[in-house]
N, CA, C and O atoms as a Maestro MAE file, in Angstrom:
{
 s_m_m2io_version
 :::
 2.0.0
}

f_m_ct {
 s_m_title
 :::
 protein
 m_atom[280] {
  # First column is atom index #
  i_m_mmod_type
  r_m_x_coord
  r_m_y_coord
  r_m_z_coord
  i_m_residue_number
  s_m_chain_name
  s_m_pdb_residue_name
  s_m_pdb_atom_name
  i_m_atomic_number
  :::
  1 25 85.399 115.697 96.223 1 A "ILE " " N  " 7
  2 3 85.430 116.848 97.111 1 A "ILE " " CA " 6
  3 2 84.368 117.820 96.609 1 A "ILE " " C  " 6
  4 15 84.426 118.268 95.464 1 A "ILE " " O  " 8
  5 25 83.420 118.139 97.443 2 A "PHE " " N  " 7
  6 3 82.354 119.041 97.040 2 A "PHE " " CA " 6
  7 2 81.801 119.770 98.256 2 A "PHE " " C  " 6
  8 15 81.849 119.211 99.351 2 A "PHE " " O  " 8
  9 25 81.288 120.966 98.129 3 A "PRO " " N  " 7
  10 3 81.313 121.777 96.913 3 A "PRO " " CA " 6
  11 2 82.700 122.359 96.663 3 A "PRO " " C  " 6
  12 15 83.484 122.559 97.591 3 A "PRO " " O  " 8
  13 25 82.978 122.619 95.423 4 A "ASN " " N  " 7
  14 3 84.251 123.233 95.031 4 A "ASN " " CA " 6
  15 2 83.969 124.165 93.872 4 A "ASN " " C  " 6
  16 15 83.652 123.696 92.779 4 A "ASN " " O  " 8
  17 25 84.072 125.471 94.072 5 A "PRO " " N  " 7
  18 3 84.601 126.205 95.221 5 A "PRO " " CA " 6
  19 2 83.687 126.117 96.441 5 A "PRO " " C  " 6
  20 15 82.506 125.783 96.340 5 A "PRO " " O  " 8
  21 25 84.282 126.430 97.609 6 A "THR " " N  " 7
  22 3 83.571 126.320 98.875 6 A "THR " " CA " 6
  23 2 83.703 127.614 99.674 6 A "THR " " C  " 6
  24 15 84.599 128.422 99.429 6 A "THR " " O  " 8
  25 25 82.807 127.794 100.617 7 A "ASN " " N  " 7
  26 3 82.899 128.907 101.570 7 A "ASN " " CA " 6
  27 2 83.614 128.477 102.842 7 A "ASN " " C  " 6
  28 15 83.788 129.283 103.756 7 A "ASN " " O  " 8
  29 25 84.029 127.223 102.909 8 A "GLY " " N  " 7
  30 3 84.766 126.748 104.079 8 A "GLY " " CA " 6
  31 2 84.543 125.283 104.364 8 A "GLY " " C  " 6
  32 15 85.503 124.526 104.510 8 A "GLY " " O  " 8
  33 25 83.297 124.870 104.446 9 A "ALA " " N  " 7
  34 3 82.994 123.472 104.748 9 A "ALA " " CA " 6
  35 2 82.832 122.696 103.445 9 A "ALA " " C  " 6
  36 15 82.170 123.150 102.511 9 A "ALA " " O  " 8
  37 25 83.446 121.522 103.403 10 A "PHE " " N  " 7
  38 3 83.320 120.663 102.230 10 A "PHE " " CA " 6
  39 2 83.385 119.212 102.657 10 A "PHE " " C  " 6
  40 15 83.841 118.892 103.755 10 A "PHE " " O  " 8
  41 25 82.926 118.341 101.779 11 A "LYS " " N  " 7
  42 3 82.896 116.907 102.046 11 A "LYS " " CA " 6
  43 2 83.887 116.187 101.143 11 A "LYS " " C  " 6
  44 15 84.158 116.614 100.020 11 A "LYS " " O  " 8
  45 25 84.420 115.087 101.658 12 A "ILE " " N  " 7
  46 3 85.319 114.230 100.901 12 A "ILE " " CA " 6
  47 2 84.683 112.845 100.834 12 A "ILE " " C  " 6
  48 15 84.366 112.249 101.863 12 A "ILE " " O  " 8
  49 25 84.500 112.341 99.618 13 A "GLU " " N  " 7
  50 3 83.993 110.985 99.432 13 A "GLU " " CA " 6
  51 2 84.934 110.254 98.496 13 A "GLU " " C  " 6
  52 15 85.216 110.730 97.397 13 A "GLU " " O  " 8
  53 25 85.426 109.090 98.930 14 A "ILE " " N  " 7
  54 3 86.319 108.305 98.064 14 A "ILE " " CA " 6
  55 2 85.860 106.861 97.939 14 A "ILE " " C  " 6
  56 15 86.650 105.997 97.557 14 A "ILE " " O  " 8
  57 25 84.633 106.589 98.243 15 A "GLY " " N  " 7
  58 3 84.114 105.235 98.114 15 A "GLY " " CA " 6
  59 2 84.387 104.411 99.348 15 A "GLY " " C  " 6
  60 15 84.221 104.879 100.475 15 A "GLY " " O  " 8
  61 25 84.810 103.170 99.125 16 A "THR " " N  " 7
  62 3 84.969 102.235 100.233 16 A "THR " " CA " 6
  63 2 86.374 102.212 100.815 16 A "THR " " C  " 6
  64 15 86.617 101.507 101.795 16 A "THR " " O  " 8
  65 25 87.301 102.962 100.242 17 A "GLU " " N  " 7
  66 3 88.677 102.956 100.746 17 A "GLU " " CA " 6
  67 2 88.751 103.587 102.132 17 A "GLU " " C  " 6
  68 15 88.000 104.509 102.449 17 A "GLU " " O  " 8
  69 25 89.665 103.078 102.951 18 A "LYS " " N  " 7
  70 3 89.877 103.623 104.287 18 A "LYS " " CA " 6
  71 2 90.851 104.791 104.199 18 A "LYS " " C  " 6
  72 15 91.935 104.658 103.632 18 A "LYS " " O  " 8
  73 25 90.466 105.927 104.755 19 A "VAL " " N  " 7
  74 3 91.320 107.107 104.776 19 A "VAL " " CA " 6
  75 2 92.239 107.025 105.992 19 A "VAL " " C  " 6
  76 15 91.770 106.884 107.122 19 A "VAL " " O  " 8
  77 25 93.558 107.113 105.757 20 A "ASN " " N  " 7
  78 3 94.531 107.077 106.851 20 A "ASN " " CA " 6
  79 2 94.922 108.476 107.309 20 A "ASN " " C  " 6
  80 15 95.083 108.715 108.505 20 A "ASN " " O  " 8
  81 25 95.077 109.410 106.358 21 A "GLU " " N  " 7
  82 3 95.455 110.786 106.682 21 A "GLU " " CA " 6
  83 2 94.831 111.743 105.680 21 A "GLU " " C  " 6
  84 15 94.635 111.405 104.513 21 A "GLU " " O  " 8
  85 25 94.521 112.948 106.160 22 A "ILE " " N  " 7
  86 3 94.108 114.047 105.297 22 A "ILE " " CA " 6
  87 2 94.975 115.240 105.675 22 A "ILE " " C  " 6
  88 15 95.011 115.647 106.836 22 A "ILE " " O  " 8
  89 25 95.671 115.795 104.693 23 A "THR " " N  " 7
  90 3 96.463 117.003 104.925 23 A "THR " " CA " 6
  91 2 96.052 118.050 103.911 23 A "THR " " C  " 6
  92 15 95.723 117.735 102.767 23 A "THR " " O  " 8
  93 25 96.074 119.304 104.349 24 A "ILE " " N  " 7
  94 3 95.729 120.419 103.473 24 A "ILE " " CA " 6
  95 2 96.857 121.435 103.555 24 A "ILE " " C  " 6
  96 15 97.290 121.819 104.641 24 A "ILE " " O  " 8
  97 25 97.326 121.864 102.381 25 A "TYR " " N  " 7
  98 3 98.412 122.834 102.274 25 A "TYR " " CA " 6
  99 2 97.915 124.075 101.559 25 A "TYR " " C  " 6
  100 15 97.049 123.996 100.687 25 A "TYR " " O  " 8
  101 25 98.472 125.232 101.935 26 A "ASN " " N  " 7
  102 3 98.157 126.449 101.182 26 A "ASN " " CA " 6
  103 2 99.037 126.509 99.936 26 A "ASN " " C  " 6
  104 15 99.839 125.606 99.697 26 A "ASN " " O  " 8
  105 25 98.894 127.543 99.161 27 A "ILE " " N  " 7
  106 3 99.610 127.663 97.893 27 A "ILE " " CA " 6
  107 2 101.123 127.800 98.087 27 A "ILE " " C  " 6
  108 15 101.891 127.588 97.148 27 A "ILE " " O  " 8
  109 25 101.551 128.154 99.303 28 A "TYR " " N  " 7
  110 3 102.979 128.292 99.608 28 A "TYR " " CA " 6
  111 2 103.580 126.995 100.156 28 A "TYR " " C  " 6
  112 15 104.763 126.954 100.495 28 A "TYR " " O  " 8
  113 25 102.772 125.943 100.243 29 A "GLY " " N  " 7
  114 3 103.255 124.665 100.741 29 A "GLY " " CA " 6
  115 2 103.231 124.533 102.246 29 A "GLY " " C  " 6
  116 15 103.773 123.573 102.793 29 A "GLY " " O  " 8
  117 25 102.606 125.488 102.928 30 A "GLN " " N  " 7
  118 3 102.520 125.438 104.384 30 A "GLN " " CA " 6
  119 2 101.347 124.553 104.809 30 A "GLN " " C  " 6
  120 15 100.248 124.663 104.266 30 A "GLN " " O  " 8
  121 25 101.586 123.693 105.765 31 A "LEU " " N  " 7
  122 3 100.547 122.820 106.289 31 A "LEU " " CA " 6
  123 2 99.537 123.643 107.081 31 A "LEU " " C  " 6
  124 15 99.907 124.368 108.005 31 A "LEU " " O  " 8
  125 25 98.258 123.527 106.715 32 A "ILE " " N  " 7
  126 3 97.229 124.266 107.454 32 A "ILE " " CA " 6
  127 2 96.248 123.343 108.161 32 A "ILE " " C  " 6
  128 15 95.510 123.780 109.044 32 A "ILE " " O  " 8
  129 25 96.232 122.060 107.777 33 A "TYR " " N  " 7
  130 3 95.279 121.126 108.385 33 A "TYR " " CA " 6
  131 2 95.839 119.724 108.278 33 A "TYR " " C  " 6
  132 15 96.381 119.344 107.240 33 A "TYR " " O  " 8
  133 25 95.710 118.949 109.349 34 A "PHE " " N  " 7
  134 3 96.126 117.547 109.330 34 A "PHE " " CA " 6
  135 2 95.214 116.750 110.243 34 A "PHE " " C  " 6
  136 15 94.869 117.197 111.337 34 A "PHE " " O  " 8
  137 25 94.830 115.576 109.794 35 A "THR " " N  " 7
  138 3 94.113 114.649 110.652 35 A "THR " " CA " 6
  139 2 94.452 113.234 110.232 35 A "THR " " C  " 6
  140 15 94.664 112.963 109.050 35 A "THR " " O  " 8
  141 25 94.503 112.341 111.191 36 A "ASN " " N  " 7
  142 3 94.670 110.931 110.869 36 A "ASN " " CA " 6
  143 2 93.384 110.176 111.203 36 A "ASN " " C  " 6
  144 15 93.394 108.965 111.423 36 A "ASN " " O  " 8
  145 25 92.286 110.917 111.235 37 A "LYS " " N  " 7
  146 3 90.968 110.343 111.444 37 A "LYS " " CA " 6
  147 2 90.140 110.567 110.181 37 A "LYS " " C  " 6
  148 15 90.386 111.510 109.429 37 A "LYS " " O  " 8
  149 25 89.189 109.725 109.962 38 A "SER " " N  " 7
  150 3 88.343 109.838 108.776 38 A "SER " " CA " 6
  151 2 87.151 110.747 109.084 38 A "SER " " C  " 6
  152 15 86.316 110.432 109.932 38 A "SER " " O  " 8
  153 25 87.091 111.859 108.394 39 A "PHE " " N  " 7
  154 3 85.972 112.789 108.538 39 A "PHE " " CA " 6
  155 2 85.258 112.906 107.208 39 A "PHE " " C  " 6
  156 15 85.898 112.925 106.157 39 A "PHE " " O  " 8
  157 25 83.956 112.984 107.242 40 A "SER " " N  " 7
  158 3 83.213 113.176 106.005 40 A "SER " " CA " 6
  159 2 83.108 114.656 105.652 40 A "SER " " C  " 6
  160 15 82.897 114.998 104.488 40 A "SER " " O  " 8
  161 25 83.254 115.549 106.654 41 A "GLU " " N  " 7
  162 3 83.191 116.982 106.375 41 A "GLU " " CA " 6
  163 2 84.328 117.698 107.098 41 A "GLU " " C  " 6
  164 15 84.622 117.422 108.261 41 A "GLU " " O  " 8
  165 25 84.957 118.622 106.378 42 A "ILE " " N  " 7
  166 3 86.065 119.416 106.915 42 A "ILE " " CA " 6
  167 2 85.710 120.880 106.742 42 A "ILE " " C  " 6
  168 15 85.096 121.260 105.745 42 A "ILE " " O  " 8
  169 25 86.092 121.705 107.709 43 A "ASP " " N  " 7
  170 3 85.805 123.140 107.644 43 A "ASP " " CA " 6
  171 2 87.115 123.921 107.738 43 A "ASP " " C  " 6
  172 15 87.822 123.839 108.742 43 A "ASP " " O  " 8
  173 25 87.433 124.675 106.691 44 A "ILE " " N  " 7
  174 3 88.624 125.531 106.677 44 A "ILE " " CA " 6
  175 2 88.220 127.001 106.523 44 A "ILE " " C  " 6
  176 15 88.979 127.800 105.976 44 A "ILE " " O  " 8
  177 25 87.032 127.353 107.004 45 A "SER " " N  " 7
  178 3 86.519 128.712 106.824 45 A "SER " " CA " 6
  179 2 87.366 129.762 107.538 45 A "SER " " C  " 6
  180 15 87.288 130.941 107.192 45 A "SER " " O  " 8
  181 25 88.176 129.366 108.526 46 A "GLU " " N  " 7
  182 3 89.032 130.326 109.231 46 A "GLU " " CA " 6
  183 2 90.268 130.698 108.411 46 A "GLU " " C  " 6
  184 15 90.999 131.616 108.781 46 A "GLU " " O  " 8
  185 25 90.505 130.002 107.315 47 A "CYS " " N  " 7
  186 3 91.673 130.278 106.466 47 A "CYS " " CA " 6
  187 2 91.379 131.403 105.474 47 A "CYS " " C  " 6
  188 15 90.223 131.761 105.247 47 A "CYS " " O  " 8
  189 25 92.424 131.943 104.899 48 A "SER " " N  " 7
  190 3 92.287 132.998 103.893 48 A "SER " " CA " 6
  191 2 91.730 132.425 102.598 48 A "SER " " C  " 6
  192 15 91.908 131.245 102.296 48 A "SER " " O  " 8
  193 25 91.060 133.274 101.846 49 A "LYS " " N  " 7
  194 3 90.551 132.859 100.545 49 A "LYS " " CA " 6
  195 2 91.709 132.504 99.639 49 A "LYS " " C  " 6
  196 15 92.766 133.133 99.691 49 A "LYS " " O  " 8
  197 25 91.506 131.481 98.796 50 A "GLY " " N  " 7
  198 3 92.557 131.084 97.869 50 A "GLY " " CA " 6
  199 2 92.450 129.625 97.480 50 A "GLY " " C  " 6
  200 15 91.424 128.979 97.694 50 A "GLY " " O  " 8
  201 25 93.530 129.116 96.902 51 A "ILE " " N  " 7
  202 3 93.596 127.739 96.424 51 A "ILE " " CA " 6
  203 2 94.380 126.903 97.439 51 A "ILE " " C  " 6
  204 15 95.424 127.326 97.936 51 A "ILE " " O  " 8
  205 25 93.864 125.725 97.734 52 A "TYR " " N  " 7
  206 3 94.495 124.819 98.687 52 A "TYR " " CA " 6
  207 2 94.643 123.438 98.054 52 A "TYR " " C  " 6
  208 15 93.822 123.028 97.233 52 A "TYR " " O  " 8
  209 25 95.691 122.732 98.440 53 A "LEU " " N  " 7
  210 3 95.944 121.375 97.964 53 A "LEU " " CA " 6
  211 2 95.564 120.405 99.078 53 A "LEU " " C  " 6
  212 15 96.031 120.521 100.211 53 A "LEU " " O  " 8
  213 25 94.710 119.450 98.733 54 A "ILE " " N  " 7
  214 3 94.288 118.429 99.683 54 A "ILE " " CA " 6
  215 2 94.965 117.127 99.298 54 A "ILE " " C  " 6
  216 15 94.914 116.710 98.140 54 A "ILE " " O  " 8
  217 25 95.599 116.484 100.273 55 A "GLN " " N  " 7
  218 3 96.258 115.202 100.045 55 A "GLN " " CA " 6
  219 2 95.586 114.171 100.948 55 A "GLN " " C  " 6
  220 15 95.546 114.322 102.169 55 A "GLN " " O  " 8
  221 25 95.062 113.123 100.321 56 A "ILE " " N  " 7
  222 3 94.344 112.070 101.044 56 A "ILE " " CA " 6
  223 2 95.145 110.783 100.899 56 A "ILE " " C  " 6
  224 15 95.377 110.313 99.785 56 A "ILE " " O  " 8
  225 25 95.561 110.222 102.009 57 A "LEU " " N  " 7
  226 3 96.327 108.977 102.018 57 A "LEU " " CA " 6
  227 2 95.402 107.839 102.415 57 A "LEU " " C  " 6
  228 15 94.827 107.846 103.504 57 A "LEU " " O  " 8
  229 25 95.260 106.856 101.520 58 A "THR " " N  " 7
  230 3 94.464 105.666 101.810 58 A "THR " " CA " 6
  231 2 95.409 104.473 101.938 58 A "THR " " C  " 6
  232 15 96.627 104.628 101.850 58 A "THR " " O  " 8
  233 25 94.856 103.302 102.143 59 A "ASP " " N  " 7
  234 3 95.686 102.101 102.227 59 A "ASP " " CA " 6
  235 2 96.392 101.793 100.913 59 A "ASP " " C  " 6
  236 15 97.467 101.192 100.913 59 A "ASP " " O  " 8
  237 25 95.794 102.200 99.789 60 A "SER " " N  " 7
  238 3 96.337 101.794 98.491 60 A "SER " " CA " 6
  239 2 96.874 102.927 97.620 60 A "SER " " C  " 6
  240 15 97.550 102.662 96.626 60 A "SER " " O  " 8
  241 25 96.590 104.182 97.968 61 A "ARG " " N  " 7
  242 3 97.042 105.270 97.094 61 A "ARG " " CA " 6
  243 2 97.035 106.617 97.806 61 A "ARG " " C  " 6
  244 15 96.519 106.770 98.913 61 A "ARG " " O  " 8
  245 25 97.635 107.589 97.113 62 A "VAL " " N  " 7
  246 3 97.619 108.984 97.557 62 A "VAL " " CA " 6
  247 2 96.810 109.767 96.537 62 A "VAL " " C  " 6
  248 15 97.087 109.708 95.339 62 A "VAL " " O  " 8
  249 25 95.819 110.495 97.005 63 A "ILE " " N  " 7
  250 3 94.956 111.298 96.136 63 A "ILE " " CA " 6
  251 2 95.255 112.756 96.417 63 A "ILE " " C  " 6
  252 15 95.253 113.185 97.572 63 A "ILE " " O  " 8
  253 25 95.516 113.529 95.355 64 A "GLU " " N  " 7
  254 3 95.750 114.962 95.514 64 A "GLU " " CA " 6
  255 2 94.713 115.726 94.708 64 A "GLU " " C  " 6
  256 15 94.510 115.456 93.525 64 A "GLU " " O  " 8
  257 25 94.072 116.664 95.345 65 A "LYS " " N  " 7
  258 3 93.038 117.500 94.718 65 A "LYS " " CA " 6
  259 2 93.241 118.946 95.153 65 A "LYS " " C  " 6
  260 15 93.823 119.218 96.203 65 A "LYS " " O  " 8
  261 25 92.756 119.856 94.339 66 A "LYS " " N  " 7
  262 3 92.767 121.283 94.688 66 A "LYS " " CA " 6
  263 2 91.370 121.710 95.047 66 A "LYS " " C  " 6
  264 15 90.388 121.209 94.499 66 A "LYS " " O  " 8
  265 25 91.289 122.654 95.985 67 A "ILE " " N  " 7
  266 3 90.005 123.236 96.350 67 A "ILE " " CA " 6
  267 2 90.168 124.742 96.438 67 A "ILE " " C  " 6
  268 15 91.215 125.245 96.846 67 A "ILE " " O  " 8
  269 25 89.123 125.452 96.051 68 A "ILE " " N  " 7
  270 3 89.147 126.913 96.087 68 A "ILE " " CA " 6
  271 2 88.257 127.368 97.242 68 A "ILE " " C  " 6
  272 15 87.086 126.998 97.329 68 A "ILE " " O  " 8
  273 25 88.839 128.178 98.123 69 A "LEU " " N  " 7
  274 3 88.102 128.757 99.240 69 A "LEU " " CA " 6
  275 2 87.718 130.180 98.860 69 A "LEU " " C  " 6
  276 15 88.586 131.013 98.600 69 A "LEU " " O  " 8
  277 25 86.410 130.461 98.829 70 A "GLN " " N  " 7
  278 3 85.914 131.782 98.442 70 A "GLN " " CA " 6
  279 2 85.697 132.659 99.650 70 A "GLN " " C  " 6
  280 15 85.281 133.809 99.511 70 A "GLN " " O  " 8
  :::
 }
 m_bond[279] {
  # First column is bond index #
  i_m_from
  i_m_to
  i_m_order
  :::
  1 1 2 1
  2 2 3 1
  3 3 4 2
  4 3 5 1
  5 5 6 1
  6 6 7 1
  7 7 8 2
  8 7 9 1
  9 9 10 1
  10 10 11 1
  11 11 12 2
  12 11 13 1
  13 13 14 1
  14 14 15 1
  15 15 16 2
  16 15 17 1
  17 17 18 1
  18 18 19 1
  19 19 20 2
  20 19 21 1
  21 21 22 1
  22 22 23 1
  23 23 24 2
  24 23 25 1
  25 25 26 1
  26 26 27 1
  27 27 28 2
  28 27 29 1
  29 29 30 1
  30 30 31 1
  31 31 32 2
  32 31 33 1
  33 33 34 1
  34 34 35 1
  35 35 36 2
  36 35 37 1
  37 37 38 1
  38 38 39 1
  39 39 40 2
  40 39 41 1
  41 41 42 1
  42 42 43 1
  43 43 44 2
  44 43 45 1
  45 45 46 1
  46 46 47 1
  47 47 48 2
  48 47 49 1
  49 49 50 1
  50 50 51 1
  51 51 52 2
  52 51 53 1
  53 53 54 1
  54 54 55 1
  55 55 56 2
  56 55 57 1
  57 57 58 1
  58 58 59 1
  59 59 60 2
  60 59 61 1
  61 61 62 1
  62 62 63 1
  63 63 64 2
  64 63 65 1
  65 65 66 1
  66 66 67 1
  67 67 68 2
  68 67 69 1
  69 69 70 1
  70 70 71 1
  71 71 72 2
  72 71 73 1
  73 73 74 1
  74 74 75 1
  75 75 76 2
  76 75 77 1
  77 77 78 1
  78 78 79 1
  79 79 80 2
  80 79 81 1
  81 81 82 1
  82 82 83 1
  83 83 84 2
  84 83 85 1
  85 85 86 1
  86 86 87 1
  87 87 88 2
  88 87 89 1
  89 89 90 1
  90 90 91 1
  91 91 92 2
  92 91 93 1
  93 93 94 1
  94 94 95 1
  95 95 96 2
  96 95 97 1
  97 97 98 1
  98 98 99 1
  99 99 100 2
  100 99 101 1
  101 101 102 1
  102 102 103 1
  103 103 104 2
  104 103 105 1
  105 105 106 1
  106 106 107 1
  107 107 108 2
  108 107 109 1
  109 109 110 1
  110 110 111 1
  111 111 112 2
  112 111 113 1
  113 113 114 1
  114 114 115 1
  115 115 116 2
  116 115 117 1
  117 117 118 1
  118 118 119 1
  119 119 120 2
  120 119 121 1
  121 121 122 1
  122 122 123 1
  123 123 124 2
  124 123 125 1
  125 125 126 1
  126 126 127 1
  127 127 128 2
  128 127 129 1
  129 129 130 1
  130 130 131 1
  131 131 132 2
  132 131 133 1
  133 133 134 1
  134 134 135 1
  135 135 136 2
  136 135 137 1
  137 137 138 1
  138 138 139 1
  139 139 140 2
  140 139 141 1
  141 141 142 1
  142 142 143 1
  143 143 144 2
  144 143 145 1
  145 145 146 1
  146 146 147 1
  147 147 148 2
  148 147 149 1
  149 149 150 1
  150 150 151 1
  151 151 152 2
  152 151 153 1
  153 153 154 1
  154 154 155 1
  155 155 156 2
  156 155 157 1
  157 157 158 1
  158 158 159 1
  159 159 160 2
  160 159 161 1
  161 161 162 1
  162 162 163 1
  163 163 164 2
  164 163 165 1
  165 165 166 1
  166 166 167 1
  167 167 168 2
  168 167 169 1
  169 169 170 1
  170 170 171 1
  171 171 172 2
  172 171 173 1
  173 173 174 1
  174 174 175 1
  175 175 176 2
  176 175 177 1
  177 177 178 1
  178 178 179 1
  179 179 180 2
  180 179 181 1
  181 181 182 1
  182 182 183 1
  183 183 184 2
  184 183 185 1
  185 185 186 1
  186 186 187 1
  187 187 188 2
  188 187 189 1
  189 189 190 1
  190 190 191 1
  191 191 192 2
  192 191 193 1
  193 193 194 1
  194 194 195 1
  195 195 196 2
  196 195 197 1
  197 197 198 1
  198 198 199 1
  199 199 200 2
  200 199 201 1
  201 201 202 1
  202 202 203 1
  203 203 204 2
  204 203 205 1
  205 205 206 1
  206 206 207 1
  207 207 208 2
  208 207 209 1
  209 209 210 1
  210 210 211 1
  211 211 212 2
  212 211 213 1
  213 213 214 1
  214 214 215 1
  215 215 216 2
  216 215 217 1
  217 217 218 1
  218 218 219 1
  219 219 220 2
  220 219 221 1
  221 221 222 1
  222 222 223 1
  223 223 224 2
  224 223 225 1
  225 225 226 1
  226 226 227 1
  227 227 228 2
  228 227 229 1
  229 229 230 1
  230 230 231 1
  231 231 232 2
  232 231 233 1
  233 233 234 1
  234 234 235 1
  235 235 236 2
  236 235 237 1
  237 237 238 1
  238 238 239 1
  239 239 240 2
  240 239 241 1
  241 241 242 1
  242 242 243 1
  243 243 244 2
  244 243 245 1
  245 245 246 1
  246 246 247 1
  247 247 248 2
  248 247 249 1
  249 249 250 1
  250 250 251 1
  251 251 252 2
  252 251 253 1
  253 253 254 1
  254 254 255 1
  255 255 256 2
  256 255 257 1
  257 257 258 1
  258 258 259 1
  259 259 260 2
  260 259 261 1
  261 261 262 1
  262 262 263 1
  263 263 264 2
  264 263 265 1
  265 265 266 1
  266 266 267 1
  267 267 268 2
  268 267 269 1
  269 269 270 1
  270 270 271 1
  271 271 272 2
  272 271 273 1
  273 273 274 1
  274 274 275 1
  275 275 276 2
  276 275 277 1
  277 277 278 1
  278 278 279 1
  279 279 280 2
  :::
 }
}
């Protein structure tokens, strides 16, 4: 996930694995973004500044990362 920290738009690269879902939660656990399509770039610039948890579901695993929105 880069750039991190971001001003809103960021890219997700996980190699050759197929992405099934991408969900983003705020620090309170509220869902702010969901897609079941594979996107190389996501924009959350309309959200408040802070820390967000990104959960990426692939065919073989769940990846969780944090991103900081400036």
